[in-house]
C-alpha positions in Angstrom: 5.7 -12.2 -8.2 4.8 -8.7 -6.8 1.4 -6.9 -6.4 1.8 -3.2 -6.3 -1.1 -0.7 -5.2 -1.5 3.0 -5.6 -4.2 4.7 -3.4 -6.1 7.8 -4.3 -7.6 9.7 -1.4 -10.1 12.7 -1.4 -10.9 15.3 1.2 -14.5 13.9 1.6 -13.2 10.4 2.5 -11.3 9.0 5.6 -7.8 10.1 6.5 -4.9 8.1 5.0 -4.0 7.6 8.7 -7.3 5.5 8.9 -6.7 3.5 5.6 -3.0 2.8 5.7 -3.3 0.4 8.8 -6.1 -1.4 7.0 -3.9 -2.0 4.0 -0.9 -3.0 6.1 -3.1 -5.5 8.1 -3.7 -7.4 4.9 0.0 -7.8 4.5 1.1 -4.9 2.2 4.3 -3.1 2.9 4.6 0.6 2.3 7.0 1.6 -0.4 8.4 4.9 -1.8 8.1 5.7 -5.4 5.3 5.2 -8.1 3.3 2.9 -5.9 2.2 3.1 -2.2 2.3 -0.6 -1.2 3.7 -3.9 -2.4 3.1 -7.6 -1.5 4.6 -10.8 -2.9 2.3 -13.5 -4.1 3.2 -16.9 -5.9 -0.1 -18.3 -7.4 -3.3 -17.0 -9.2 -5.2 -18.2 -6.2 -3.2 -16.2 -3.7 -3.4 -13.1 -6.1 -7.2 -13.4 -6.1 -7.4 -13.8 -2.3 -5.3 -10.7 -1.9 -7.4 -8.6 -4.2 -10.6 -9.6 -2.5 -9.2 -8.7 0.9 -7.9 -5.3 -0.5 -11.3 -4.6 -2.0 -13.2 -5.5 1.0 -10.8 -3.4 3.2 -11.5 -0.3 1.1 -15.1 -0.8 0.1 -17.3 2.1 1.0 -14.4 4.3 2.0 -14.3 6.4 -1.2 -10.6 5.5 -1.6 -9.8 4.6 -5.2 -6.9 2.2 -6.1 -5.1 0.7 -8.9 -3.0 -2.5 -9.0 -0.3 -3.8 -11.0 1.4 -7.2 -10.8 4.9 -7.9 -11.9 7.1 -11.1 -12.2 10.4 -9.9 -10.8 
């Protein structure tokens, strides 16, 4: 399965150049299109772990995000 993330930045928060490396460090890969990043996962436990890491990485930054998972 795939987990997609879209980030929403604002001018009062950190630069995307600061945030993108944090998201990539978790294991997300940048993509072009409707979403900004994608990551593969297989189990609900893996999904929960990824979401927790993403939330912790973005917490306090003012960056908003949406997620969507798909079975492909």
